[in-house]
C-alpha positions in Angstrom: -35.3 -31.4 7.6 -31.8 -30.0 7.7 -31.1 -27.3 10.2 -28.2 -25.8 8.2 -30.3 -23.0 6.6 -31.4 -21.9 10.1 -27.9 -21.9 11.5 -26.6 -20.1 8.4 -29.3 -17.4 8.8 -28.3 -17.0 12.5 -24.6 -16.7 11.6 -25.4 -14.1 8.9 -27.4 -12.1 11.4 -24.7 -12.2 14.0 -22.0 -11.2 11.5 -24.0 -8.3 10.1 -25.0 -7.1 13.5 -21.4 -7.2 14.8 -20.2 -5.4 11.7 -22.9 -2.7 12.1 -21.9 -2.2 15.8 -18.2 -1.9 15.0 -18.7 0.4 12.0 -20.8 2.9 13.9 -18.9 2.9 17.3 -15.3 2.9 16.1 -13.5 5.5 13.9 -11.3 4.4 11.0 -7.6 5.1 11.2 -6.7 7.3 8.2 -3.3 7.3 6.6 -1.4 10.5 6.1 -2.3 10.6 2.4 -6.0 11.0 3.5 -5.7 13.3 6.6 -2.5 15.3 5.7 0.8 15.3 7.4 4.4 14.0 6.9 5.8 10.5 6.9 9.6 10.1 7.3 11.5 6.8 6.9 14.9 6.7 8.5 17.6 4.0 8.2 20.2 3.5 10.9 23.8 3.4 9.9 26.8 1.7 11.5 29.5 3.7 13.3 33.1 2.6 14.1 32.0 1.6 17.6 28.3 0.7 17.3 26.6 -1.7 14.9 23.1 -0.6 13.6 21.3 -3.7 14.6 17.7 -4.1 15.8 18.7 -3.3 19.4 20.3 0.0 18.4 17.4 0.8 16.2 15.0 0.2 19.1 17.0 2.6 21.2 16.9 5.2 18.4 13.2 4.7 18.2 12.8 5.6 21.8 14.7 8.8 21.3 12.7 9.8 18.3 9.5 9.1 20.2 10.5 11.5 22.9 11.4 14.1 20.4 8.0 13.7 18.6 6.2 14.1 21.9 8.2 17.2 22.7 7.2 18.7 19.3 3.6 18.6 20.4 2.4 16.5 17.4 -1.1 15.0 18.0 -1.2 11.2 17.7 2.3 10.6 16.2 3.1 7.1 15.0 6.6 5.6 15.2 7.3 2.0 14.4 10.4 -0.1 13.5 10.3 -1.7 10.1 12.7 -4.5 9.6 16.0 -4.4 11.5 17.3 -0.9 10.5 14.3 1.2 9.5 12.1 3.5 11.5 8.8 4.9 10.1 7.6 8.2 11.6 4.2 9.6 10.8 3.4 13.1 12.0 -0.2 14.1 11.3 -0.7 17.8 10.6 3.1 18.5 10.2 3.3 19.9 6.7 6.9 21.4 6.9 9.3 18.5 6.3 12.3 20.7 7.0 11.2 21.2 10.6 10.3 17.5 11.1 13.5 16.1 9.6 15.7 18.6 11.4 14.3 18.0 14.8 13.3 14.4 14.6 16.2 12.9 12.8 19.2 15.0 13.8 21.9 12.8 15.3 22.4 15.2 18.3 25.5 13.7 19.8 25.7 16.1 22.8 29.0 16.1 24.8 30.7 18.4 27.4 34.5 18.7 27.1 37.3 20.4 28.9 39.2 22.9 26.8 42.9 22.0 26.5 43.9 25.3 25.0 44.1 27.0 21.6 44.7 24.5 18.9 47.9 24.3 16.9 47.7 24.8 13.1 48.3 21.1 12.4 45.7 19.8 14.9 43.2 18.0 12.7 40.9 17.2 15.7 40.5 20.9 16.6 36.9 22.4 16.7 36.0 26.0 16.0 34.1 27.8 18.7 31.3 30.4 18.2 33.7 33.1 17.1 35.7 30.8 14.8 38.7 30.3 17.2 40.0 26.7 16.9 40.2 24.9 20.2 41.8 21.7 21.3 39.3 19.6 23.4 39.9 16.9 25.9 37.8 13.7 26.1 34.1 14.1 26.7 33.4 14.4 30.5 29.6 14.3 30.2 27.5 12.8 27.4 23.8 13.4 26.4 22.8 10.4 28.5 23.9 12.4 31.6 21.2 15.1 30.9 17.8 14.7 32.6 16.0 17.9 31.4 16.4 20.8 29.1 14.2 23.8 28.3 14.3 26.9 26.1 13.6 30.0 28.3 13.9 33.7 28.3 14.6 36.1 31.2 14.2 39.8 30.8 16.6 40.4 33.7 19.4 38.7 31.7 18.5 40.8 28.6 16.8 40.0 25.4 17.2 36.7 23.7 16.7 33.1 24.6 18.9 30.5 26.3 18.7 26.8 27.2 18.8 25.5 30.7 20.3 22.0 31.2 19.9 19.7 34.2 22.4 16.9 34.8 21.7 13.4 36.1 24.8 13.5 38.3 25.7 16.9 39.8 29.2 15.6 40.7 30.3 15.2 37.1 29.4 18.8 36.2 30.9 20.1 39.4 34.2 18.2 38.7 34.4 19.5 35.2 33.8 23.2 36.1 36.1 22.9 39.2 39.0 21.8 37.1 38.4 24.7 34.6 38.2 27.2 37.5 41.9 26.5 38.4 43.0 28.3 35.2 43.5 32.0 34.8 40.7 34.3 33.8 40.8 34.8 30.1 42.8 31.6 29.5 41.0 29.3 26.9 41.5 26.4 29.4 39.0 28.1 31.8 36.2 27.4 29.3 33.9 24.4 29.0 33.0 23.4 25.5 29.4 22.2 24.8 29.5 20.2 21.5 26.5 19.1 19.5 27.2 16.9 16.5 30.9 17.8 16.6 30.2 21.5 16.5 30.7 23.8 19.5 27.4 25.5 20.2 28.6 27.2 23.4 32.0 27.5 25.2 31.4 29.7 28.3 34.2 30.6 30.7 33.7 29.5 34.3 32.8 32.5 36.4 35.7 34.0 38.5 33.6 33.4 41.6 33.8 29.6 41.2 36.6 28.2 43.5 39.3 26.0 42.1 38.4 22.4 42.5 35.1 23.5 44.0 33.1 23.7 40.8 29.5 24.7 40.2 27.2 22.7 42.5 23.5 21.9 41.9 23.9 20.0 38.5 22.4 22.8 36.4 23.8 25.1 33.7 22.7 27.5 31.0 23.7 27.4 27.3 23.7 31.0 26.0 24.1 32.2 22.5 22.3 34.2 19.8 19.2 31.9 19.9 15.8 32.7 18.5 12.8 31.3 20.3 12.5 28.4 17.7 16.2 27.7 17.9 16.2 27.5 21.7 13.1 25.3 21.7 14.5 22.9 19.1 17.9 22.7 20.8 16.1 21.9 24.1 14.1 19.1 22.4 17.3 17.6 21.0 19.1 17.7 24.3 16.1 16.5 26.3 15.4 13.7 23.8 18.8 12.4 24.2 21.5 11.4 21.8 20.8 8.9 19.1 22.9 5.7 19.6 23.6 5.5 15.8 23.3 8.0 13.0 20.1 8.1 10.9 19.7 8.7 7.2 16.5 10.0 5.7 15.6 7.6 2.8 12.0 8.4 2.2 9.7 11.4 2.9 6.0 11.9 2.0 4.1 15.0 2.7 0.4 15.4 1.8 -1.8 18.4 2.4 -5.2 17.9 4.1 -7.1 19.3 1.2 -5.7 16.7 -1.2 -6.7 14.0 1.4 -10.3 15.2 1.8 -10.6 15.3 -2.0 -9.3 11.8 -2.3 -11.9 10.5 0.3 -14.7 12.3 -1.5 -13.6 11.0 -4.9 -13.3 7.4 -3.6 -16.7 7.7 -1.9 -18.3 8.9 -5.2 -16.6 6.1 -7.1 -17.7 3.5 -4.5 -21.4 4.7 -4.5 -21.6 4.9 -8.3 -19.9 1.5 -8.7 -22.1 -0.2 -6.2 -25.3 1.2 -7.7 -24.2 0.2 -11.2 -23.1 -3.3 -10.1 -26.3 -3.8 -8.1 -28.5 -2.8 -11.1 -26.6 -5.0 -13.4 -26.8 -8.1 -11.2 -30.5 -7.5 -10.6 -31.1 -7.2 -14.3 -29.3 -10.4 -15.1 -30.4 -12.6 -12.1 -33.7 -10.9 -11.0 -34.8 -11.9 -7.5 -31.7 -13.9 -6.6 -29.7 -10.9 -8.0 -31.6 -8.6 -5.6 -30.6 -10.9 -2.7 -27.0 -10.8 -3.9 -27.1 -7.0 -4.1 -28.3 -6.9 -0.5 -25.5 -9.3 0.4 -23.1 -7.0 -1.5 -24.1 -4.1 0.8 -23.5 -6.3 3.8 -20.1 -7.2 2.3 -19.2 -3.5 2.2 -20.2 -3.1 5.8 -18.3 -6.3 6.9 -15.1 -5.2 5.0 -15.2 -1.7 6.6 -15.9 -3.1 10.1 -13.0 -5.6 9.7 -10.6 -2.8 8.7 -11.7 -0.6 11.7 -11.6 -3.5 14.2 -8.1 -4.6 13.1 -6.8 -1.0 13.4 -5.6 -1.1 9.8 -4.5 2.2 8.3 -6.8 3.2 5.4 -4.7 4.8 2.7 -5.6 6.1 -0.8 -4.6 2.8 -2.6 -6.4 1.0 0.3 -9.6 2.9 -0.6 -9.1 1.9 -4.2 -8.7 -1.7 -3.1 -11.9 -1.4 -1.0 -13.9 -0.1 -3.9 -12.4 -2.6 -6.4 -13.1 -5.6 -4.0 -16.8 -4.7 -4.2 -16.7 -5.5 -8.0 -14.7 -8.6 -7.4 -17.1 -9.8 -4.7 -19.7 -10.2 -7.4 -17.6 -13.0 -8.9 -18.6 -15.7 -6.3 -22.3 -14.9 -6.7 -22.1 -15.1 -10.5 -20.4 -18.5 -10.3 -23.1 -19.9 -8.0 -26.0 -18.5 -10.0 -24.7 -19.7 -13.3 -24.1 -23.1 -11.9 -27.6 -23.2 -10.3 -29.1 -22.3 -13.7 -27.3 -25.2 -15.3 -28.5 -27.6 -12.5 -32.1 -26.4 -13.0 -31.9 -26.8 -16.7 -30.6 -30.4 -16.4 -33.2 -31.5 -13.8 -36.1 -29.0 -13.4 -38.2 -31.6 -11.6 -35.9 -31.4 -8.6 -37.0 -27.8 -8.1 -35.3 -24.4 -7.6 -34.2 -25.1 -4.1 -32.3 -28.2 -5.1 -30.7 -26.4 -8.0 -29.6 -23.6 -5.8 -28.1 -25.9 -3.2 -26.2 -27.8 -5.9 -25.1 -24.5 -7.4 -23.5 -23.5 -4.1 -21.9 -26.9 -3.7 -20.5 -27.4 -7.2 -19.2 -23.8 -7.5 -17.2 -24.0 -4.3 -14.2 -25.5 -5.9 -13.8 -22.7 -8.5 -14.6 -20.1 -5.8 -11.9 -21.4 -3.4 -9.3 -21.7 -6.1 -9.9 -18.2 -7.5 -9.9 -16.6 -4.0 -6.7 -18.3 -2.9 -4.9 -16.9 -5.9 -6.0 -13.4 -5.1 -4.9 -13.9 -1.5 -1.5 -14.9 -2.8 -1.3 -11.6 -4.7 -2.4 -9.6 -1.6 0.2 -11.4 0.5 3.0 -10.5 -1.9 1.9 -6.9 -1.8 2.1 -6.8 2.0 5.4 -8.7 2.0 7.3 -6.8 -0.7 5.6 -3.5 -1.1 6.0 -0.5 1.1 4.1 2.6 2.2 0.5 3.1 1.2 0.6 0.1 -1.3 0.8 -2.2 1.7 -2.6 -0.8 2.7 -3.9 -1.9 -0.6 -2.7 -5.5 0.0 -4.4 -5.5 3.5 -7.6 -4.1 2.1 -7.7 -6.6 -0.8 -7.1 -9.6 1.5 -9.9 -8.5 3.9 -12.1 -7.9 0.9 -11.5 -11.4 -0.4 -12.4 -13.0 2.9 -15.4 -10.8 3.4 -16.7 -11.6 -0.1 -16.6 -15.3 0.8 -18.7 -14.6 3.9 -21.0 -12.5 1.8 -21.6 -15.0 -1.0 -21.4 -18.3 0.8 -23.3 -17.3 4.0 -25.4 -14.2 3.6 -26.4 -14.6 -0.1 -27.1 -18.3 0.5 -29.3 -17.5 3.6 -31.2 -14.8 1.7 -31.8 -16.8 -1.4 -32.9 -19.9 0.5 -35.4 -17.8 2.4 -37.2 -16.7 -0.8 -36.5 -19.4 -3.4 -39.4 -21.7 -2.4 -41.9 -18.8 -2.6 -41.3 -17.7 -6.2 -41.5 -19.3 -9.6 -38.6 -20.1 -11.9 -39.0 -17.0 -14.1 -39.2 -14.6 -11.2 -36.3 -16.2 -9.4 -33.8 -15.6 -12.2 -32.7 -19.3 -12.3 -35.4 -20.7 -14.6 -33.3 -20.5 -17.7 -29.6 -20.4 -18.6 -29.9 -16.8 -20.0 -30.0 -15.3 -23.4 -26.3 -15.2 -23.9 -25.8 -18.8 -23.0 -28.8 -19.9 -25.2 -27.4 -18.0 -28.2 -23.9 -19.4 -27.7 -25.3 -23.0 -27.3 -27.4 -22.6 -30.5 -24.5 -21.3 -32.5 -22.0 -23.8 -31.0 -18.9 -21.8 -32.0 -15.8 -23.9 -32.6 -13.3 -21.4 -31.2 -10.4 -24.0 -30.8 -10.4 -24.8 -34.5 -8.4 -21.6 -35.0 -6.4 -22.0 -31.8 -3.0 -21.4 -33.5 -4.4 -18.1 -35.1 -5.3 -16.9 -31.5 -1.8 -17.8 -30.4 -0.3 -15.9 -33.3 -2.3 -12.8 -32.3 -1.0 -13.2 -28.7 2.5 -13.2 -30.1 1.7 -10.0 -32.0 0.5 -8.5 -28.7 3.8 -9.5 -27.1 5.8 -8.0 -30.0 3.9 -4.7 -29.7 4.6 -4.6 -26.0 8.3 -5.2 -26.6 8.4 -2.5 -29.2 6.9 -0.1 -26.7 9.6 -1.0 -24.2 12.3 -0.6 -26.8 11.2 2.7 -28.4 9.4 4.4 -25.6 10.8 2.8 -22.5 9.1 2.8 -19.1 8.4 6.0 -17.2 9.5 4.9 -13.8 8.2 7.1 -10.9 10.5 8.4 -8.2 9.4 5.5 -6.1 11.5 3.2 -8.3 14.3 5.6 -9.4 14.8 7.8 -6.3 14.4 11.5 -6.4 11.7 14.0 -5.4 8.2 14.8 -6.8 6.2 17.8 -5.6 2.7 18.7 -6.6 1.4 22.3 -6.3 -2.2 23.6 -6.6 -2.6 27.0 -8.3 -5.6 29.4 -8.4 -5.3 29.8 -12.2 -4.3 27.5 -15.0 -0.6 27.5 -16.0 0.7 25.9 -19.1 3.6 23.4 -18.8 6.1 25.5 -20.7 5.6 28.5 -18.3 5.8 26.4 -15.2 9.0 24.7 -16.6 10.7 28.0 -17.2 9.8 29.2 -13.6 11.3 26.0 -12.1 14.4 26.3 -14.3 14.9 30.0 -13.2 14.7 28.7 -9.6 17.8 26.7 -10.2 16.4 23.3 -11.5 16.7 23.4 -15.3 16.7 19.5 -15.6 13.4 19.1 -13.6 10.5 17.3 -15.3 7.6 19.7 -15.0 4.0 18.8 -16.0 0.9 21.0 -15.8 -2.7 19.8 -15.8 -5.3 22.6 -15.3 -4.7 24.1 -11.9 -2.1 21.5 -10.8 1.7 21.6 -11.4 3.9 18.5 -10.9 7.7 18.9 -10.5 9.9 15.8 -10.6 13.6 16.2 -9.8 16.6 14.4 -8.4 17.7 14.5 -4.7 16.9 18.1 -3.8 16.6 19.4 -0.3 13.5 20.8 1.4 14.9 24.3 1.1 15.0 23.8 -2.7 11.3 22.8 -2.6 10.5 26.0 -0.7 12.5 28.1 -3.3 10.5 26.5 -6.1 7.2 27.2 -4.3 8.2 30.8 -3.8 9.2 31.2 -7.4 5.9 29.8 -8.6 4.0 31.9 -6.1 5.7 35.0 -7.3 4.9 34.4 -10.9 1.4 32.8 -10.9 0.2 33.8 -7.4 -1.2 31.8 -4.4 0.5 28.4 -4.9 -0.2 25.6 -2.3 2.0 22.5 -1.9 -0.3 19.5 -1.9 2.1 16.6 -2.1 5.9 16.1 -1.5 7.6 12.8 -1.9 11.3 12.1 -1.5 12.8 8.7 -2.2 16.5 8.0 -1.6 18.5 6.3 -4.4 19.2 3.2 -2.4 15.5 2.8 -1.4 14.4 3.4 -5.0 16.7 0.6 -6.2 15.4 -1.7 -3.5 11.7 -0.9 -4.3 12.4 -1.6 -8.0 14.1 -4.9 -7.2 11.3 -5.9 -4.9 8.7 -5.0 -7.6 10.4 -7.4 -10.1 10.7 -10.1 -7.4 7.0 -9.6 -6.5 5.9 -10.1 -10.1 8.3 -13.1 -10.6 7.2 -14.7 -7.3 3.5 -14.1 -8.2 3.9 -15.9 -11.5 5.8 -18.7 -10.0 3.3 -19.1 -7.1 0.4 -19.2 -9.5 2.2 -21.8 -11.6 2.9 -24.0 -8.6 -0.6 -23.7 -7.2 -2.2 -24.5 -10.6 0.2 -27.4 -11.3 -0.7 -28.9 -7.9 -4.4 -28.1 -8.1 -4.8 -29.2 -11.7 -2.2 -30.5 -14.2 1.2 -29.1 -15.2 -0.2 -28.4 -18.7 -3.1 -26.3 -17.3 -0.7 -24.4 -14.9 1.8 -23.7 -17.7 -0.9 -22.6 -20.1 -2.4 -20.3 -17.4 1.0 -18.7 -16.5 1.9 -18.2 -20.2 -1.4 -16.5 -20.7 -0.7 -14.3 -17.7 2.6 -13.2 -19.4 0.5 -12.0 -22.3 -1.9 -10.2 -19.9 1.0 -8.4 -18.1 2.7 -7.6 -21.3 -0.4 -6.0 -22.7 -0.6 -3.7 -19.6 3.1 -2.9 -19.5 3.2 -2.3 -23.2 0.2 0.0 -23.1 1.7 2.0 -20.3 5.0 2.3 -22.2 3.3 3.6 -25.3 1.1 6.0 -23.3 4.0 7.2 -21.1 2.1 6.5 -17.9 4.1 6.3 -14.6 5.3 3.0 -13.3 5.1 3.3 -9.5 3.9 1.4 -6.4 0.2 1.9 -7.4 1.0 0.3 -10.8 2.6 -2.6 -9.0 -0.6 -3.1 -6.9 -2.6 -3.0 -10.2 -0.3 -5.6 -11.8 -0.6 -8.1 -8.9 -4.3 -7.6 -8.8 -4.5 -8.3 -12.6 -2.5 -11.5 -12.0 -4.9 -12.6 -9.3 -8.0 -11.7 -11.3 -6.7 -13.3 -14.5 -5.9 -16.5 -12.7 -9.4 -16.5 -11.2 -10.8 -16.5 -14.7 -8.5 -19.3 -15.9 -9.2 -21.4 -12.8 -12.9 -21.3 -13.6 -12.3 -22.4 -17.2 -9.9 -25.2 -16.3 -12.1 -26.3 -13.4 -14.9 -26.8 -16.0 -12.4 -28.5 -18.4 -11.3 -31.0 -15.7 -14.9 -31.8 -14.8 -16.1 -32.3 -18.4 -13.0 -34.2 -19.4 -13.6 -36.7 -16.5 -17.1 -37.3 -17.8 -16.1 -37.5 -21.5 -12.7 -39.3 -21.4 -13.0 -40.6 -24.9 -13.8 -37.2 -26.5 -11.1 -35.2 -28.2 -9.4 -32.8 -25.8 -9.8 -29.8 -28.1 -13.6 -30.4 -28.2 -13.7 -30.6 -24.4 -11.8 -27.3 -24.0 -14.1 -25.6 -26.6 -17.2 -26.8 -24.8 -15.9 -25.7 -21.4 -15.0 -22.2 -22.7 -18.5 -21.8 -24.2 -20.2 -22.8 -21.0 -18.1 -20.4 -18.9 -18.5 -17.4 -21.1 -21.6 -16.0 -19.3 -19.7 -16.1 -15.9 -16.6 -14.5 -17.5 -18.5 -11.7 -19.1 -20.7 -11.0 -16.1 -17.8 -11.0 -13.7 -15.8 -8.8 -15.9 -18.6 -6.3 -16.4 -19.1 -6.1 -12.6 -15.5 -5.1 -12.1 -15.5 -2.7 -15.1 -18.4 -0.8 -13.6 -16.3 -0.1 -10.5 -13.2 0.7 -12.5 -15.0 3.1 -14.8 -16.3 4.9 -11.7 -12.7 5.1 -10.3 -11.4 6.4 -13.6 -14.1 9.1 -13.8 -14.2 10.3 -10.2 -10.7 9.4 -8.9 -7.6 11.6 -9.1 -4.6 11.1 -11.3 -3.1 8.1 -9.4 -6.4 6.3 -9.1 -7.2 7.0 -12.7 -3.9 5.4 -13.8 -4.7 2.5 -11.5 -8.1 2.1 -13.0 -6.8 2.3 -16.6 -4.2 -0.5 -15.8 -6.9 -2.7 -14.4 -9.4 -2.1 -17.2 -6.7 -3.1 -19.8 -5.7 -6.1 -17.6 -9.3 -7.4 -17.1 -10.1 -7.1 -20.8 -6.9 -8.9 -21.7 -7.3 -11.5 -18.9 -10.9 -12.2 -20.0 -9.8 -12.7 -23.6 -6.7 -14.7 -22.9 -8.6 -17.2 -20.8 -10.4 -18.3 -23.9 -8.0 -17.5 -26.8 -4.6 -18.1 -25.2 -4.9 -20.4 -22.2 -7.2 -22.8 -24.0 -5.2 -23.3 -27.2 -2.0 -23.5 -25.2 -3.4 -26.3 -23.0 -4.4 -28.2 -26.2 -0.9 -27.8 -27.6 0.8 -28.8 -24.3 -1.4 -31.9 -23.8 0.2 -33.3 -26.9 3.4 -33.7 -24.8 1.7 -34.9 -21.7 1.6 -38.6 -20.7 -0.9 -38.1 -17.9 -4.3 -39.9 -18.4 -7.5 -37.9 -18.4 -8.9 -37.2 -14.9 -11.1 -39.7 -13.3 -14.9 -39.0 -13.4 -16.3 -37.6 -10.1 -17.4 -40.4 -7.8 -21.2 -40.5 -7.2 -21.9 -40.6 -3.5 -24.7 -43.0 -2.7 -26.7 -42.3 0.4 -26.0 -44.7 3.3 -29.0 -47.0 4.0 -30.4 -46.5 7.5 -30.9 -49.6 9.6 -34.0 -49.9 11.8 -36.8 -47.4 12.1 -34.8 -44.6 13.7 -37.0 -44.5 16.7 -35.4 -43.7 20.0 -36.7 -45.3 23.2 
C-alpha cells in the first residue's frame, strides 16, 4: 500500500499548524490606506554639480530618515524605489503640508561672510531679514559641519524662540566670526549671514566684545528671529537632519484618514465572510461530501494565505484586501477541476471504485490546473513589476493566493477526501454521477460550433460597441493616470453635487470636477497645493458644517504620464506573454484564438466603463490583469480538453472535437464562474466605491471571459486550423506497469 496519503496528511497538518501559529502570534502590517496617514513619493533631481544617481538618492534617504525620526512619527517607513525615487510613509500624519515642508525641503544650509551692501546690478545679492540686499562671500561652513540643533526658549532673553546650533569643528566658526570682528561696529561686513535654501534667515552682527581674529570659541551659536515654537522646531529639524545632497520634487502624495481605513477593513471583512459562506454552501450543494471537504480546505486556504502575508511582512492594502477576498473565489477553481474529472473517471469505470476515480481526477486535472495558475502568476508578476502604490499589494496578494490555492487543493483537499472516500457510497460522496447539468447537456448534444461564424459576428459587434463608447464617451482617466489632485470629504449631512460644486468654485477652483454621493464629496482638480485643499475644506465646512477630509491624493504630471504608459505596457505584455505561453504549451492556433478572445473580453470591460463613465485608475488596471488571467484559465481548460480528445479521435472533424470539448467543460466553467461571482457580488454590496468599481469590472470580465471561451475562442481555433499544417496531437501514451522479477523477498 502506498504511503503517499499518509505523508500528504502529515504535510497538510504541518502546513495548517504552522499557518495557525503565525496567524495568531504575528500582527499584519497594514498599509496607510487601512490605518491612516500620509505617503509621499519624492524624485531626486540633478544639479549643475551633482548627478541624482542611486548613491545620491541613498544619501538623501538617510537625511529624510533623520528628519522623520525628529518629527516623532511612530513607525515611519522610508525606502528607495528605483534609482531616483524615495517613498516615505508617515502613519498618523494627516497634514500633508507639514510632512512635505519638513521632510522634503532641500535645506541647503550655509554660513557666509558678508562682503558689504550689494550694488544695484549685483545679481548674486541676497536680501536679509529687513530686505537689505547683501553681497555674500563663499560659504565658510555648510550643513555637513553642523552636529546638533534645537529650538529653545529662554525667559531671560525675552519672549520668543531661537535655535541653537553646534558645529562639528569649532575652529571654522571661530575663524569666520574672528574675521568679521575686525570690521567696525555697524558695518555690514561685521555680520555673518546664515542662509537656508538661498534665503538669509539670520544675519547677526558679531558682538563688540569679540576680539579681532579671536572669534567666538566653543563651536556654538544661536539663530535668532521672530520664530514661533513650531517654526523654531521645524528649522532645528532641518538643520540637524542635514542638507540634502540633491533637490527633491514631490511627485505623489496620498493621505487617508483612519476612519476611512477602518471602514475599508470592516467592509472587506464582511465581503470575505459573506463570499466564503456563499461559496462554501454552493460547493457543498454541488459536490456533497467531497464539497464539504473542499470547503474545509478553503478555510485552511484563507488561513495559509493570511499567514504567508504576515510572515513575509507584506503590506496589506485596500486593493490587497480585495485580492485576498477574490483569491478565495478563484481557489475553488482547482477543486472544481478535480471533482469534475473524478466524476468522469467514475462514470467511465465505476468498477474501479471511488478512490481510484478520485486519484485519477487529481492526476488528470493537474495539467489544466498548472497551466491556469501559471497564467494568473504572470498577471500578478506584471502588476508587481509595472504598477505602483497599493496596486502592487494586490499583485503580491494575488500571487500568494494562487500558490496557497495549489496547496489547499492538491494537498489539503486531497488528504481530506482520501480520508473519507472509502467510507461512503457514490451518491453521498458527490462523485457518483456527472451532475444534472452535464447529463442534460449530454442528452441534448448541442452543436454550438455549427453557428461558429454567427458567434464571431456577435463578438465583432461587441468590439464595435466598445469602440463606439471610446469614440463618443471617452475614458474617464483618474488622477493616477492624468496627474492632478483628488480629495474626498465626509459631511454630517447630504449635500447635492451642484451646491458642493458652487462652494468649491467660490473657493477659487471653478474648473474642479465635484461629485456628491450621500454624505461624501469628491473634488478632482489639477495640480493645486495643500493650502488650496485647506481653503476648500474651510469653505465646505463654513457652508455645510463639520467636514472631515478622508482621502487626499496628489499625482504629479510626469508620474501620471508614466503610470499611464506603464498601464498600456502591462496590458500589452500580458497579452503577449499569454500568447507566447499558450503557443508553447499548446499550438499557435490555440494561443492566437485565446488571445483574440481575450481582446474581446478586455474590450467588453473597457467599453462598459466608457459608456458608464467609471474611473480608469490603478485598481481598474488590477481588475483588467486579473480578468486576463482568469479568462486564460478558462480557455486553457477548454483547449486542454480539445488537445486530449483530438489525440484520441485523430480522424474526427476538428469542429466536432471542439464542440464536444466545450460541452464537457461547461460544468467546470459555470461552477468556477459562480464561485468567483459570489465573492464579487459580496464585494460590490459591502465594499466602498473603489472596491465596487473593481467588482463591477471583474463581474463583466468573468461573464465575458466565460462566454468567449466557448463562443469566440472555439470558433476562432476552428477557423485558424484551416491554415495550420501541423498534424493532430499524438494520443497519450499508455504506461504499462513494469513487471517485477523474483518474489520481492529480502533476505
